[in-house]
A tleap script that builds the chain and sets N, CA, C and O, in Angstrom:
source leaprc.protein.ff14SB
mol = sequence {
  NMET ALA LEU ALA PRO LYS LYS ASN GLU ILE
  ASN VAL SER GLU THR ILE SER LYS LYS VAL
  LYS GLY GLY ARG LYS PHE PHE PHE ASP GLN
  ALA GLU THR ASP MET LEU LEU SER MET LEU
  LEU SER LEU MET ALA GLU HIE SER SER VAL
  LYS ASP ARG LEU ILE THR LEU GLU ALA PHE
  LEU SER ASP LYS GLY LEU LEU ASP THR ASP
  GLU LEU THR SER TYR THR PRO ASN GLU ASP
  THR SER GLY ALA MET ASP ILE GLU ARG VAL
  ASN MET ILE LYS ASN ILE LEU GLU ALA GLY
  ARG ASN ILE GLY ASN LYS SER CGLU
}
set mol.1.N position { -17.156 -34.616 32.214 }
set mol.1.CA position { -17.191 -33.391 32.270 }
set mol.1.C position { -18.980 -32.813 31.896 }
set mol.1.O position { -19.497 -33.497 31.012 }
set mol.2.N position { -19.651 -31.981 32.317 }
set mol.2.CA position { -21.064 -31.885 31.608 }
set mol.2.C position { -20.842 -30.396 31.061 }
set mol.2.O position { -20.203 -29.411 31.431 }
set mol.3.N position { -21.913 -30.814 29.709 }
set mol.3.CA position { -22.041 -29.245 29.255 }
set mol.3.C position { -22.855 -28.631 29.519 }
set mol.3.O position { -23.982 -29.081 29.727 }
set mol.4.N position { -22.493 -27.192 29.608 }
set mol.4.CA position { -23.102 -26.035 29.714 }
set mol.4.C position { -24.641 -26.137 29.209 }
set mol.4.O position { -24.624 -26.845 28.202 }
set mol.5.N position { -25.671 -25.811 29.434 }
set mol.5.CA position { -26.486 -25.319 28.514 }
set mol.5.C position { -26.720 -24.232 27.640 }
set mol.5.O position { -26.618 -23.061 28.003 }
set mol.6.N position { -27.078 -24.643 26.322 }
set mol.6.CA position { -26.730 -23.476 25.461 }
set mol.6.C position { -27.833 -22.153 26.087 }
set mol.6.O position { -28.269 -22.337 27.224 }
set mol.7.N position { -28.171 -21.133 25.506 }
set mol.7.CA position { -28.996 -19.765 25.649 }
set mol.7.C position { -29.970 -20.062 25.809 }
set mol.7.O position { -30.608 -19.885 26.846 }
set mol.8.N position { -30.426 -20.717 24.590 }
set mol.8.CA position { -31.862 -20.955 24.064 }
set mol.8.C position { -32.769 -22.414 24.971 }
set mol.8.O position { -33.978 -22.644 25.008 }
set mol.9.N position { -31.599 -23.190 25.618 }
set mol.9.CA position { -31.889 -24.253 26.327 }
set mol.9.C position { -32.434 -23.975 27.675 }
set mol.9.O position { -32.062 -22.983 28.302 }
set mol.10.N position { -33.420 -24.926 28.208 }
set mol.10.CA position { -34.050 -24.384 29.401 }
set mol.10.C position { -33.321 -25.419 30.560 }
set mol.10.O position { -33.580 -26.609 30.383 }
set mol.11.N position { -32.553 -25.137 31.574 }
set mol.11.CA position { -32.185 -25.845 32.341 }
set mol.11.C position { -33.262 -26.239 33.589 }
set mol.11.O position { -33.489 -25.438 34.496 }
set mol.12.N position { -33.816 -27.409 33.529 }
set mol.12.CA position { -34.995 -28.323 33.822 }
set mol.12.C position { -34.459 -28.211 35.455 }
set mol.12.O position { -35.313 -27.612 36.109 }
set mol.13.N position { -33.484 -28.552 36.148 }
set mol.13.CA position { -33.411 -28.710 37.280 }
set mol.13.C position { -33.476 -27.225 37.948 }
set mol.13.O position { -33.414 -27.274 39.176 }
set mol.14.N position { -33.559 -26.253 37.541 }
set mol.14.CA position { -33.233 -24.525 37.854 }
set mol.14.C position { -34.725 -24.553 37.962 }
set mol.14.O position { -35.232 -24.080 38.979 }
set mol.15.N position { -35.528 -25.089 36.964 }
set mol.15.CA position { -36.918 -24.540 36.643 }
set mol.15.C position { -38.042 -25.490 37.652 }
set mol.15.O position { -39.056 -25.070 38.211 }
set mol.16.N position { -37.587 -26.624 37.662 }
set mol.16.CA position { -38.407 -27.256 38.239 }
set mol.16.C position { -37.960 -27.147 39.796 }
set mol.16.O position { -36.790 -26.857 40.044 }
set mol.17.N position { -38.848 -27.370 40.801 }
set mol.17.CA position { -38.694 -27.281 42.129 }
set mol.17.C position { -38.532 -28.697 42.333 }
set mol.17.O position { -39.345 -29.431 41.771 }
set mol.18.N position { -37.547 -29.251 43.099 }
set mol.18.CA position { -37.445 -30.690 43.892 }
set mol.18.C position { -38.285 -30.705 44.720 }
set mol.18.O position { -38.783 -31.826 44.816 }
set mol.19.N position { -38.710 -29.965 45.403 }
set mol.19.CA position { -39.541 -29.767 46.607 }
set mol.19.C position { -41.101 -29.909 46.295 }
set mol.19.O position { -41.621 -28.877 45.869 }
set mol.20.N position { -42.009 -31.129 46.454 }
set mol.20.CA position { -43.119 -31.215 46.017 }
set mol.20.C position { -44.010 -30.701 47.217 }
set mol.20.O position { -44.135 -31.328 48.268 }
set mol.21.N position { -44.622 -29.477 46.941 }
set mol.21.CA position { -45.544 -28.879 47.309 }
set mol.21.C position { -47.142 -29.272 48.198 }
set mol.21.O position { -47.926 -29.707 47.353 }
set mol.22.N position { -47.579 -29.249 49.136 }
set mol.22.CA position { -48.888 -29.860 49.203 }
set mol.22.C position { -50.020 -29.364 48.453 }
set mol.22.O position { -50.047 -28.265 47.899 }
set mol.23.N position { -50.861 -30.130 48.456 }
set mol.23.CA position { -52.319 -29.665 48.238 }
set mol.23.C position { -52.740 -30.343 46.569 }
set mol.23.O position { -51.699 -30.782 46.080 }
set mol.24.N position { -53.460 -30.459 45.994 }
set mol.24.CA position { -53.832 -30.445 44.898 }
set mol.24.C position { -53.519 -29.272 43.745 }
set mol.24.O position { -53.680 -28.068 43.943 }
set mol.25.N position { -53.038 -29.872 42.501 }
set mol.25.CA position { -52.483 -28.703 41.847 }
set mol.25.C position { -53.797 -28.302 41.035 }
set mol.25.O position { -54.759 -29.068 41.104 }
set mol.26.N position { -53.881 -27.202 40.310 }
set mol.26.CA position { -55.139 -26.862 39.539 }
set mol.26.C position { -54.445 -26.152 38.522 }
set mol.26.O position { -53.625 -25.239 38.625 }
set mol.27.N position { -55.072 -26.924 37.177 }
set mol.27.CA position { -54.795 -26.323 35.842 }
set mol.27.C position { -55.237 -24.964 35.413 }
set mol.27.O position { -54.424 -24.167 34.946 }
set mol.28.N position { -56.708 -24.630 35.582 }
set mol.28.CA position { -57.543 -23.593 35.426 }
set mol.28.C position { -57.478 -22.698 36.747 }
set mol.28.O position { -57.161 -23.240 37.806 }
set mol.29.N position { -57.804 -21.203 36.693 }
set mol.29.CA position { -57.955 -20.666 37.693 }
set mol.29.C position { -59.396 -20.977 38.761 }
set mol.29.O position { -59.617 -20.632 39.922 }
set mol.30.N position { -59.975 -21.547 38.058 }
set mol.30.CA position { -61.015 -22.106 39.086 }
set mol.30.C position { -61.132 -23.187 39.480 }
set mol.30.O position { -61.102 -23.988 38.547 }
set mol.31.N position { -61.242 -23.584 40.315 }
set mol.31.CA position { -61.703 -25.322 40.719 }
set mol.31.C position { -62.895 -26.064 40.332 }
set mol.31.O position { -62.869 -27.286 40.474 }
set mol.32.N position { -64.050 -25.441 39.814 }
set mol.32.CA position { -65.091 -25.877 39.279 }
set mol.32.C position { -64.764 -26.454 37.726 }
set mol.32.O position { -65.220 -27.480 37.222 }
set mol.33.N position { -63.773 -25.415 37.081 }
set mol.33.CA position { -63.461 -26.126 36.017 }
set mol.33.C position { -62.924 -27.012 35.354 }
set mol.33.O position { -63.217 -27.429 34.234 }
set mol.34.N position { -61.580 -27.513 36.517 }
set mol.34.CA position { -60.960 -28.237 36.933 }
set mol.34.C position { -61.726 -29.550 37.007 }
set mol.34.O position { -61.494 -30.557 36.339 }
set mol.35.N position { -62.709 -29.377 37.955 }
set mol.35.CA position { -63.806 -30.734 38.202 }
set mol.35.C position { -64.506 -31.030 37.302 }
set mol.35.O position { -65.025 -32.146 37.273 }
set mol.36.N position { -64.748 -29.933 36.134 }
set mol.36.CA position { -65.616 -30.198 34.689 }
set mol.36.C position { -64.996 -30.943 33.928 }
set mol.36.O position { -65.564 -31.791 33.241 }
set mol.37.N position { -63.439 -30.702 33.927 }
set mol.37.CA position { -62.518 -31.220 33.022 }
set mol.37.C position { -62.445 -32.687 33.274 }
set mol.37.O position { -62.862 -33.525 32.476 }
set mol.38.N position { -61.806 -32.998 34.605 }
set mol.38.CA position { -61.914 -34.121 35.063 }
set mol.38.C position { -62.948 -35.279 34.967 }
set mol.38.O position { -62.621 -36.456 34.814 }
set mol.39.N position { -64.576 -34.711 35.101 }
set mol.39.CA position { -65.496 -35.565 34.504 }
set mol.39.C position { -65.906 -35.885 33.601 }
set mol.39.O position { -66.580 -36.905 33.453 }
set mol.40.N position { -65.466 -34.729 32.371 }
set mol.40.CA position { -65.340 -35.158 31.179 }
set mol.40.C position { -64.297 -36.082 30.779 }
set mol.40.O position { -64.520 -36.910 29.896 }
set mol.41.N position { -63.226 -36.008 31.336 }
set mol.41.CA position { -62.043 -37.215 31.109 }
set mol.41.C position { -62.671 -38.052 31.317 }
set mol.41.O position { -63.081 -38.548 30.268 }
set mol.42.N position { -63.010 -38.538 32.172 }
set mol.42.CA position { -63.663 -40.001 32.841 }
set mol.42.C position { -64.839 -40.171 32.145 }
set mol.42.O position { -65.050 -41.371 31.967 }
set mol.43.N position { -65.572 -39.559 31.743 }
set mol.43.CA position { -66.754 -39.769 30.831 }
set mol.43.C position { -66.402 -40.090 29.071 }
set mol.43.O position { -67.066 -40.779 28.296 }
set mol.44.N position { -65.307 -39.430 28.840 }
set mol.44.CA position { -64.744 -39.712 27.541 }
set mol.44.C position { -64.043 -41.247 27.547 }
set mol.44.O position { -64.024 -41.939 26.529 }
set mol.45.N position { -63.388 -41.746 29.020 }
set mol.45.CA position { -62.502 -43.224 29.060 }
set mol.45.C position { -63.583 -43.619 28.830 }
set mol.45.O position { -63.922 -43.876 27.674 }
set mol.46.N position { -64.541 -43.795 30.052 }
set mol.46.CA position { -65.998 -44.769 30.081 }
set mol.46.C position { -66.509 -45.056 28.485 }
set mol.46.O position { -66.645 -46.174 27.987 }
set mol.47.N position { -66.706 -44.013 27.948 }
set mol.47.CA position { -67.363 -44.131 26.545 }
set mol.47.C position { -66.654 -44.864 25.473 }
set mol.47.O position { -67.232 -45.561 24.638 }
set mol.48.N position { -65.131 -44.639 25.544 }
set mol.48.CA position { -64.383 -45.066 24.486 }
set mol.48.C position { -64.170 -46.485 24.937 }
set mol.48.O position { -64.079 -47.359 24.075 }
set mol.49.N position { -64.075 -46.817 26.325 }
set mol.49.CA position { -64.201 -48.479 26.670 }
set mol.49.C position { -65.123 -49.345 26.125 }
set mol.49.O position { -64.900 -50.484 25.717 }
set mol.50.N position { -66.343 -48.650 26.142 }
set mol.50.CA position { -67.718 -49.122 26.102 }
set mol.50.C position { -67.798 -49.279 24.703 }
set mol.50.O position { -68.137 -50.394 24.310 }
set mol.51.N position { -67.515 -48.243 23.708 }
set mol.51.CA position { -67.707 -48.449 22.392 }
set mol.51.C position { -66.671 -49.311 21.914 }
set mol.51.O position { -66.967 -50.154 21.067 }
set mol.52.N position { -65.408 -49.214 22.367 }
set mol.52.CA position { -64.792 -50.574 21.611 }
set mol.52.C position { -65.100 -51.898 21.911 }
set mol.52.O position { -64.962 -52.755 21.039 }
set mol.53.N position { -65.480 -52.169 22.972 }
set mol.53.CA position { -66.398 -53.603 23.435 }
set mol.53.C position { -67.535 -53.931 22.599 }
set mol.53.O position { -67.935 -55.051 22.280 }
set mol.54.N position { -68.050 -52.667 22.256 }
set mol.54.CA position { -69.349 -52.621 21.338 }
set mol.54.C position { -69.142 -53.133 19.944 }
set mol.54.O position { -69.943 -53.877 19.377 }
set mol.55.N position { -68.223 -52.772 19.517 }
set mol.55.CA position { -67.931 -52.740 18.028 }
set mol.55.C position { -67.165 -54.326 17.881 }
set mol.55.O position { -67.356 -55.044 16.899 }
set mol.56.N position { -66.386 -54.662 18.900 }
set mol.56.CA position { -65.731 -56.176 19.092 }
set mol.56.C position { -66.946 -56.927 18.984 }
set mol.56.O position { -67.252 -57.389 17.885 }
set mol.57.N position { -67.777 -57.131 20.116 }
set mol.57.CA position { -68.838 -57.799 20.476 }
set mol.57.C position { -69.766 -57.855 18.863 }
set mol.57.O position { -69.986 -58.998 18.463 }
set mol.58.N position { -70.150 -57.002 18.209 }
set mol.58.CA position { -70.955 -56.826 17.053 }
set mol.58.C position { -70.251 -57.312 15.763 }
set mol.58.O position { -70.852 -57.823 14.818 }
set mol.59.N position { -68.784 -57.079 15.825 }
set mol.59.CA position { -68.264 -58.027 14.384 }
set mol.59.C position { -67.659 -59.371 14.856 }
set mol.59.O position { -67.138 -60.235 14.151 }
set mol.60.N position { -67.832 -59.367 16.162 }
set mol.60.CA position { -67.867 -60.863 16.533 }
set mol.60.C position { -68.517 -61.752 15.975 }
set mol.60.O position { -68.124 -62.637 15.215 }
set mol.61.N position { -70.266 -61.359 16.624 }
set mol.61.CA position { -71.165 -61.749 16.304 }
set mol.61.C position { -71.744 -62.006 15.315 }
set mol.61.O position { -72.462 -63.005 15.271 }
set mol.62.N position { -71.581 -61.113 14.164 }
set mol.62.CA position { -71.736 -60.486 12.760 }
set mol.62.C position { -70.748 -62.008 11.877 }
set mol.62.O position { -71.155 -62.843 11.070 }
set mol.63.N position { -69.481 -61.820 12.459 }
set mol.63.CA position { -68.815 -62.594 11.879 }
set mol.63.C position { -69.074 -64.236 11.681 }
set mol.63.O position { -68.804 -64.856 10.653 }
set mol.64.N position { -69.698 -64.835 12.978 }
set mol.64.CA position { -69.947 -66.136 13.243 }
set mol.64.C position { -71.430 -66.054 12.689 }
set mol.64.O position { -72.191 -66.972 12.997 }
set mol.65.N position { -71.782 -65.270 12.085 }
set mol.65.CA position { -73.523 -65.510 11.190 }
set mol.65.C position { -74.511 -65.463 12.708 }
set mol.65.O position { -75.651 -65.926 12.662 }
set mol.66.N position { -74.058 -64.971 13.800 }
set mol.66.CA position { -75.109 -64.836 14.908 }
set mol.66.C position { -75.780 -63.945 15.325 }
set mol.66.O position { -76.343 -63.960 16.419 }
set mol.67.N position { -75.830 -62.700 14.206 }
set mol.67.CA position { -76.050 -61.058 14.754 }
set mol.67.C position { -76.695 -60.555 13.251 }
set mol.67.O position { -75.943 -60.285 12.315 }
set mol.68.N position { -78.071 -60.472 13.148 }
set mol.68.CA position { -78.407 -59.705 12.049 }
set mol.68.C position { -78.539 -58.409 12.812 }
set mol.68.O position { -79.053 -58.274 13.922 }
set mol.69.N position { -77.894 -57.297 11.906 }
set mol.69.CA position { -77.901 -55.495 12.300 }
set mol.69.C position { -79.355 -55.086 12.518 }
set mol.69.O position { -79.792 -54.554 13.538 }
set mol.70.N position { -80.076 -55.421 11.372 }
set mol.70.CA position { -81.478 -54.792 11.794 }
set mol.70.C position { -82.352 -55.519 12.567 }
set mol.70.O position { -83.505 -55.162 12.806 }
set mol.71.N position { -81.866 -56.471 12.941 }
set mol.71.CA position { -82.890 -57.096 14.029 }
set mol.71.C position { -82.039 -56.306 15.218 }
set mol.71.O position { -82.679 -55.442 15.816 }
set mol.72.N position { -81.200 -56.434 15.461 }
set mol.72.CA position { -80.543 -56.232 16.624 }
set mol.72.C position { -81.138 -54.183 16.773 }
set mol.72.O position { -81.322 -53.664 17.873 }
set mol.73.N position { -81.254 -53.687 15.911 }
set mol.73.CA position { -81.675 -52.134 15.626 }
set mol.73.C position { -82.837 -52.285 16.299 }
set mol.73.O position { -83.125 -51.573 17.261 }
set mol.74.N position { -83.695 -53.348 15.787 }
set mol.74.CA position { -85.566 -53.047 16.217 }
set mol.74.C position { -85.817 -54.361 17.483 }
set mol.74.O position { -86.850 -55.013 17.637 }
set mol.75.N position { -84.297 -54.494 18.421 }
set mol.75.CA position { -84.589 -55.138 19.264 }
set mol.75.C position { -85.105 -54.081 20.568 }
set mol.75.O position { -84.608 -52.970 20.751 }
set mol.76.N position { -86.216 -54.686 21.430 }
set mol.76.CA position { -86.707 -54.419 22.653 }
set mol.76.C position { -86.225 -55.127 23.705 }
set mol.76.O position { -86.647 -56.279 23.815 }
set mol.77.N position { -85.165 -54.583 24.797 }
set mol.77.CA position { -84.804 -55.573 25.590 }
set mol.77.C position { -85.974 -56.075 26.511 }
set mol.77.O position { -86.946 -55.321 26.530 }
set mol.78.N position { -86.050 -57.114 27.211 }
set mol.78.CA position { -86.978 -57.766 28.174 }
set mol.78.C position { -87.198 -57.133 29.561 }
set mol.78.O position { -86.679 -56.017 29.534 }
set mol.79.N position { -87.650 -57.337 30.540 }
set mol.79.CA position { -87.702 -56.610 31.893 }
set mol.79.C position { -86.284 -57.003 32.281 }
set mol.79.O position { -85.453 -56.132 32.019 }
set mol.80.N position { -85.992 -57.692 32.631 }
set mol.80.CA position { -84.636 -58.312 33.686 }
set mol.80.C position { -83.175 -57.103 32.780 }
set mol.80.O position { -82.379 -56.285 33.240 }
set mol.81.N position { -83.466 -57.607 31.385 }
set mol.81.CA position { -82.360 -56.581 30.698 }
set mol.81.C position { -82.267 -55.065 30.818 }
set mol.81.O position { -81.279 -54.334 30.893 }
set mol.82.N position { -83.554 -54.801 30.817 }
set mol.82.CA position { -83.623 -53.284 31.121 }
set mol.82.C position { -83.188 -52.809 32.406 }
set mol.82.O position { -82.556 -51.766 32.570 }
set mol.83.N position { -83.532 -53.576 33.284 }
set mol.83.CA position { -83.097 -53.202 34.807 }
set mol.83.C position { -81.712 -53.463 34.768 }
set mol.83.O position { -80.952 -52.576 35.157 }
set mol.84.N position { -81.317 -54.407 34.411 }
set mol.84.CA position { -79.505 -54.390 34.315 }
set mol.84.C position { -78.822 -53.093 33.826 }
set mol.84.O position { -77.894 -52.555 34.430 }
set mol.85.N position { -79.464 -52.560 32.468 }
set mol.85.CA position { -79.058 -51.500 31.894 }
set mol.85.C position { -79.289 -50.250 32.646 }
set mol.85.O position { -78.656 -49.209 32.473 }
set mol.86.N position { -80.317 -50.446 33.561 }
set mol.86.CA position { -80.492 -49.278 34.187 }
set mol.86.C position { -79.512 -49.012 35.619 }
set mol.86.O position { -79.246 -47.903 36.081 }
set mol.87.N position { -79.102 -50.232 36.128 }
set mol.87.CA position { -78.296 -50.440 37.043 }
set mol.87.C position { -76.905 -50.123 36.265 }
set mol.87.O position { -76.197 -49.373 36.936 }
set mol.88.N position { -76.449 -50.423 35.277 }
set mol.88.CA position { -75.391 -50.092 34.544 }
set mol.88.C position { -75.024 -48.385 34.443 }
set mol.88.O position { -73.947 -47.826 34.650 }
set mol.89.N position { -76.268 -47.840 34.069 }
set mol.89.CA position { -76.519 -46.376 34.073 }
set mol.89.C position { -75.977 -45.581 35.104 }
set mol.89.O position { -75.083 -44.740 35.004 }
set mol.90.N position { -76.806 -46.040 36.422 }
set mol.90.CA position { -76.687 -45.287 37.644 }
set mol.90.C position { -75.248 -45.823 37.889 }
set mol.90.O position { -74.382 -45.045 38.287 }
set mol.91.N position { -75.065 -46.697 37.737 }
set mol.91.CA position { -73.402 -46.615 38.116 }
set mol.91.C position { -72.408 -45.798 37.425 }
set mol.91.O position { -71.422 -45.364 38.022 }
set mol.92.N position { -72.693 -45.512 35.847 }
set mol.92.CA position { -71.617 -45.062 35.264 }
set mol.92.C position { -71.834 -43.613 35.607 }
set mol.92.O position { -70.831 -42.901 35.573 }
set mol.93.N position { -72.973 -43.067 35.929 }
set mol.93.CA position { -73.251 -41.684 36.416 }
set mol.93.C position { -72.497 -41.477 37.526 }
set mol.93.O position { -71.810 -40.462 37.637 }
set mol.94.N position { -72.554 -42.485 38.524 }
set mol.94.CA position { -71.921 -42.271 39.625 }
set mol.94.C position { -70.383 -42.219 39.607 }
set mol.94.O position { -69.809 -41.195 39.978 }
set mol.95.N position { -69.764 -43.203 39.222 }
set mol.95.CA position { -68.267 -42.838 38.389 }
set mol.95.C position { -67.630 -41.513 37.978 }
set mol.95.O position { -66.511 -41.016 38.106 }
set mol.96.N position { -68.988 -41.077 37.340 }
set mol.96.CA position { -68.432 -39.816 36.419 }
set mol.96.C position { -68.392 -38.918 37.163 }
set mol.96.O position { -67.371 -38.234 37.231 }
set mol.97.N position { -69.747 -38.594 38.121 }
set mol.97.CA position { -69.853 -37.317 39.191 }
set mol.97.C position { -68.131 -37.922 40.257 }
set mol.97.O position { -67.360 -37.002 40.529 }
set mol.98.N position { -67.815 -39.039 40.627 }
set mol.98.CA position { -67.025 -39.435 41.084 }
set mol.98.C position { -65.744 -38.396 41.088 }
set mol.98.O position { -65.131 -37.910 42.038 }
set mol.99.N position { -65.608 -38.272 39.958 }
set mol.99.CA position { -64.265 -37.601 39.176 }
set mol.99.C position { -63.822 -36.099 39.645 }
set mol.99.O position { -62.767 -35.465 39.672 }
set mol.100.N position { -65.431 -35.826 40.065 }
set mol.100.CA position { -65.136 -34.113 40.316 }
set mol.100.C position { -65.199 -34.044 41.956 }
set mol.100.O position { -64.936 -33.007 42.565 }
set mol.101.N position { -65.574 -35.257 42.591 }
set mol.101.CA position { -65.658 -34.783 43.781 }
set mol.101.C position { -64.612 -34.626 44.958 }
set mol.101.O position { -63.543 -34.822 44.382 }
set mol.102.N position { -64.403 -34.443 45.951 }
set mol.102.CA position { -63.697 -34.260 46.734 }
set mol.102.C position { -62.160 -33.265 46.248 }
set mol.102.O position { -61.144 -33.424 46.925 }
set mol.103.N position { -62.155 -32.645 45.493 }
set mol.103.CA position { -61.720 -31.632 44.782 }
set mol.103.C position { -60.706 -30.847 45.821 }
set mol.103.O position { -59.516 -30.542 45.752 }
set mol.104.N position { -61.439 -30.714 46.532 }
set mol.104.CA position { -60.516 -29.626 48.173 }
set mol.104.C position { -60.524 -28.106 47.433 }
set mol.104.O position { -61.015 -27.653 46.399 }
set mol.105.N position { -59.766 -27.614 48.456 }
set mol.105.CA position { -59.552 -26.062 48.017 }
set mol.105.C position { -58.063 -25.676 47.023 }
set mol.105.O position { -57.085 -26.413 47.144 }
set mol.106.N position { -58.040 -25.046 46.521 }
set mol.106.CA position { -57.132 -24.117 45.784 }
set mol.106.C position { -55.653 -24.139 46.508 }
set mol.106.O position { -55.620 -23.376 47.474 }
set mol.107.N position { -54.694 -24.687 46.312 }
set mol.107.CA position { -53.728 -24.469 47.253 }
set mol.107.C position { -52.667 -23.042 46.537 }
set mol.107.O position { -52.419 -22.871 45.344 }
set mol.108.N position { -52.299 -22.362 47.464 }
set mol.108.CA position { -51.437 -21.239 46.908 }
set mol.108.C position { -50.004 -21.422 46.920 }
set mol.108.O position { -49.265 -20.541 46.480 }
savepdb mol mol.pdb
quit
């Protein structure tokens, strides 16, 4: 025997439509705001991942006695390293901008 919902409870099956409607859903009134939020979240995820990896690597190398943080702070990358950094920077920018691409039109 199923219990009837109390007056202050929400009946989920009545509130949520069982039929999926087409089109991308938007949280904000303007699609551009959703696009910026998506890009920001992508950037935050990228930054968090890289920051975790950097902290882990620095701690690992420091614990092994292989890293002097003052030396790291004053280090100037060589041409190959600088080029690799440039490539990674461009890829990161592409990934962040891709998060807001192909949003489509707001469906009613």
